[in-house]
ROMARDO-195154 format. One record per residue (C-alpha): z negated, y negated, x negated; residue number from 1. Coordinates in steps of 0.5 Angstrom, whole numbers, plus 500, padded with zeros to 3 digits. Layout:
z:y:x:num
Z:Y:X:NUM;
...
***
This chain:
z:y:x:num
646:229:424:1;
643:222:422:2;
642:221:415:3;
635:217:413:4;
635:212:408:5;
630:218:404:6;
636:223:401:7;
636:229:404:8;
632:227:411:9;
635:227:417:10;
635:226:424:11;
639:229:430:12;
638:226:437:13;
641:233:441:14;
645:232:449:15;
641:233:454:16;
644:236:460:17;
640:235:467:18;
640:237:474:19;
634:237:479:20;
632:245:476:21;
630:240:470:22;
633:240:463:23;
638:244:458:24;
639:242:450:25;
641:245:444:26;
635:242:439:27;
638:246:433:28;
645:247:431:29;
645:251:424:30;
652:249:423:31;
651:241:424:32;
646:242:420:33;
649:245:415:34;
656:241:415:35;
651:235:413:36;
647:238:408:37;
652:241:404:38;
649:249:406:39;
645:253:411:40;
638:253:412:41;
634:260:411:42;
630:261:416:43;
624:264:414:44;
618:262:419:45;
617:258:425:46;
611:254:426:47;
607:251:432:48;
602:246:432:49;
598:243:437:50;
595:236:436:51;
590:232:440:52;
591:224:440:53;
590:221:433:54;
590:228:429:55;
594:226:422:56;
597:233:419:57;
600:231:412:58;
602:229:407:59;
605:237:406:60;
610:239:400:61;
611:246:396:62;
613:246:389:63;
621:247:388:64;
624:251:386:65;
623:255:392:66;
620:249:396:67;
620:249:403:68;
625:246:408:69;
623:244:414:70;
626:242:421:71;
622:239:425:72;
621:237:433:73;
616:235:439:74;
616:240:445:75;
610:237:448:76;
608:230:448:77;
609:225:442:78;
608:224:434:79;
610:219:430:80;
613:224:424:81;
613:222:417:82;
618:224:411:83;
616:222:405:84;
620:221:398:85;
615:225:393:86;
620:227:388:87;
619:224:381:88;
625:220:378:89;
628:219:385:90;
631:213:386:91;
626:212:392:92;
620:215:390:93;
614:213:394:94;
618:211:400:95;
617:213:407:96;
620:212:414:97;
618:214:420:98;
621:218:427:99;
618:218:433:100;
619:225:436:101;
617:226:443:102;
619:230:449:103;
624:225:453:104;
629:224:446:105;
628:231:444:106;
630:228:437:107;
629:233:430:108;
628:232:423:109;
630:235:417:110;
627:234:411:111;
630:238:404:112;
625:241:399:113;
621:237:394:114;
620:232:401:115;
613:231:404:116;
611:231:411:117;
606:228:416:118;
605:226:422:119;
600:223:427:120;
599:225:434:121;
600:219:439:122;
599:223:446:123;
593:226:449:124;
596:233:446:125;
603:233:442:126;
606:240:440:127;
610:241:434:128;
615:247:432:129;
618:246:425:130;
623:252:422:131;
622:252:415:132;
626:256:409:133;
620:259:406:134;
615:263:409:135;
608:259:407:136;
604:260:401:137;
598:257:399:138;
598:258:392:139;
605:253:392:140;
603:249:397:141;
600:241:396:142;
598:235:399:143;
598:227:398:144;
593:223:402:145;
596:220:407:146;
592:214:408:147;
593:212:400:148;
595:205:400:149;
600:205:395:150;
604:209:400:151;
603:204:406:152;
604:208:411:153;
604:205:417:154;
601:210:421:155;
600:207:430:156;
595:202:430:157;
589:202:436:158;
588:211:433:159;
582:213:429:160;
585:218:424:161;
583:225:425:162;
584:229:418:163;
582:236:416:164;
578:236:410:165;
583:238:406:166;
588:232:408:167;
582:228:407:168;
581:231:400:169;
587:231:398:170;
589:226:393:171;
593:220:391:172;
600:219:390:173;
598:216:384:174;
593:222:382:175;
598:227:384:176;
603:224:380:177;
598:224:374:178;
596:231:375:179;
603:233:374:180;
603:236:382:181;
609:232:385:182;
617:235:385:183;
622:232:380:184;
628:230:383:185;
633:233:377:186;
629:240:379:187;
630:239:386:188;
637:237:386:189;
639:243:381:190;
636:247:386:191;
640:244:392:192;
646:245:388:193;
644:252:387:194;
644:253:395:195;
650:249:396:196;
653:255:391:197;
650:261:395:198;
***
């Protein structure tokens, strides 16, 4: 596990064992993740998303507590996966980090509760699977507009972003902050401590 510059976000590149039959890899290792973040990740739900080239999903996050931690990988095709620090009061608030996920490196990304998540498909079709620490709860799920100039996420050039109606109507970072929608950094830290204590 390699920590990204945003606290609570990590990448993992698995060893791939290849022979004339194909490949084998361990794309998720609970013990390695627990060692890196200080607690086990509860597995409550597994999602699979298939997107055509240019589809942009996110920036999504859930209220903390309890939030929703995610472990994300791309099993077919390629995406640019983005973690955004949406925790008000965080030293890296508003900062984002992009990681390419694809079916070659088989890299994965972990993001803790309170962090925002988005990705754009860069292959003709991209299949993304992600493990979630909590089930989907519509009333606690929110978003920030992925094309907000204040965030300034450097999405791949030459692709026209395709957004859902919900994501296209999402507030900007400033609007979400003013509306009190974003998680507070100190509440996230307290929640992480609670997870470590269990």
